[in-house]
N, C-alpha and C positions, 0 to 999 in steps of 0.2 A: 713252665717257670721261666720268666724273664729274670735278669740278674736280680731285678727288685722283687720277684716273688719267692724270694727264701730268707728264711731266718737263720743267720750265722749260728745264734745260739742253739736252734733245733739241730742243725747240723752236727756242732759238736757235741751234744748231748747222744746223738745216736753213735757218733764214731768212738766215744768212749766205750759203747758196749760191743765195738767190733770184735775183739779178741776172743770173745766169748760167744759169739753168735751162733754158732753151732754147737753149743753145750745146752741140751734139753733141759739140764737141771739149773742152768744161770739165769741171769737176768732177762732173756729173751725166750724164758719158759712159756708165756702165754702165747708168743708166735708160733712157737712149736705144736701147742695143744690145738690152735685155731687154723694151723695152716691144712691139713685134711680135709677140714670142713670147706674151707675156701675154695680149695681146689675141686672138690665135689660139687660145688655150687656151679664154677664153670664148666666144668666137664658136663655135667647134665643138661646143658645148654648149647653146646657147641661139639662139634669133633675137632679134637685137639690134634691127632696125627697129622702131621704135614702142613698145620696152620701156623701161619707167623703171628706171634704175639709178642705185646710190648708189656713189660713189667714194669710200672713207672713209680719209683720211690722203692725199688728192688732191696735195698739194705744188702745184708748179706747173701742173699738169694735162695732164702726158703722156697718161695713160691716157684722164682724162677725155675729152679732146679726140679721141683714137682712136676712143673710144665713139662720141661725137656724130657723128663721120665715117660710121660704119656705120649711122646713123640711130635710134641711142638717145636716149631723153630724160634726160640726165645731170644728176645734182646731185653737186656735188662739195664735200666739207667737209673743213677742216683748221685747227689752231688757231694756225698759224703765218699772223701778221699780213701778213708780206712774200711769203711765197709765194703767197698767195692774191690780194694785190695783183698780182704778176705774171702768176697765172693768167688773171684778169681783163682785165689788159693785152694778153695774148696773143691773148684772142678779136677784137681789132680788126684783127689780123694775119690770123687763120686764118678769120675770118667765120663761125665757128661757134657755136651756142647752147648754153651750159652755165650751170647755175644754181649758182655758187659762193657759199660761205657760211663765214664764220669761225664755226664749231659744232662742238662734241663730238659724238661719237657718241652719247652718252646723252641729249643735248639732241635729237639728231636721232629717235633711237627713241621719244623720249617725244612728240615732235610729230607724229610720222608713223607710227606702228606698222602694221605689216603692209601697206605702201604700195608697196614695191618688187619689182619682178620679180627683180631681182639685186642683189646687193651685192658689190663689190670691195674689197678689202683688202689691199693689196699691200705687202709690206715695212715694215708699221708695228705688227705684234704684239711684235716683239721689241725696240720703243721705248718701250714701255708698263709702267707698274708693276705693273698687274694686268692679264694676258691674259684671265681668266675673264670679268672685268666687259667687256671689249670683244666678246669673243665672244658673250656675253648681249646685248650691245645691237645686234650686227649680225642675231642670230637674230630679235630683237624687230621690226627694221624692214622684214625681208622678208616678202612675201606668203607663206600656204600654198601649197606647191606650188612656191615661187621658189627660187633658188639663191644660194648664198654662196661666193665665190671667193676664194682667199687664197694668198699667196706669202710665204715665211719662209727663213730658214735652218736647218739642221740642227744640232745639238748635238753634234758629232763632230770628231775631230783634224782631219779633211780639210777640214771648214768653218771651224776655227780658222785653217789653213794658209792658206786660199784667202782668204777674207774680211778676216780681220784681218791676219795676217804679209804676205800676198802682195798685197792691195788696199790697205790703210794705210800699211805700213811699207816693203815693198821696192819696188811699181812705182809708191806716193803716187798710185793713183787717187782715193782718198776720205781726206779728213781724219783724222788719228788720233784715237781714240775715238769714231770713228761708231758701231761695234757694241761690244757688251759679250758675252762668252762664255757667260755664266751665265743669260741671257736668251733665248737660244737654245731652241727647242723642237723636241723630236724628232715624229715624225708621230704616234707612238702617243700622246704627250702631247697634240698639239692635237687628234687625232682625240676623245680622252676630253672636252675641254673643249667639243667641238661638239656630241657626245652628250649631256653634262650641260644644255647649251643647247636640246636637244630637236632637233638637226639628226641628219640621217642622211649620214653620210660616203659618197660616191659614187666618188672616183677621188682617187689621190695620184701625181702624175708629178714625175720629176725635171726639173730646168731647169739643163741645161749651158750653159757661156758660157766661150769662149776669148778673154780681154782684149786678146790679141796681134793676132790676125785680126777682132776684134770680132763673132765670130758667135754667136750664142745658137739654143739647139735644146730640144725636148723630149727627156727620156730617161728610160730605166728607172732611172736612177742618182740617188737620193735623197739622198747621202751629204753634198752639200754646200746647194744650193737645191732648194726643192722648191714644187709648186704643188698646190693641192687645192681639188676642188668638194664642196660638201655640198647637202644639199635640205633644206626645211621640208617635213615631211609635210602633204599636201593636206587 
């Protein structure tokens, strides 16, 4: 993300969540519930031990720490000053090692092009003004032969009902205004952005979630949340 590819409102919204980011029963509860499934999706497709992994839009570090616990060398970046501060503080509790930086994806891609075995970018692309620029950054920072993992929301009535009406207005699991339906991307649209950035789409899987039971799982149904993996040709 260059300076233009970030919304100050989005940064402020997530910085407000910073203090309770690691509270599994707080406003970040869905992130805690989905994190093991996201980690499992990545771990099933690559050897994490010893791999250099970038977590783009890392927030307070849930996925970053999970990756580090599996033996990855993790660089976590975010433009939220408060969430990066919380992420760094939590390392004192977890005793893990993560290189957290308040840095944009464009800055990391320029500083360390082709340096990462894998890049994870979960639930970020629907929050940036220029999704194509973000995908280009991810492609630039991954090594030839390396993988890019993303998760986001599909632009469907089902996703609108679940992520906005359900999560924000009815169950109040997320602050109102967290999501904007027009910014959701269909898998075909995100796949096109990946191809334009020189990446090869390898998998698209649905991400199921029951907020009442707090269970999450990989699914064939991609109409609400989905995960994908893409590879940079060797």
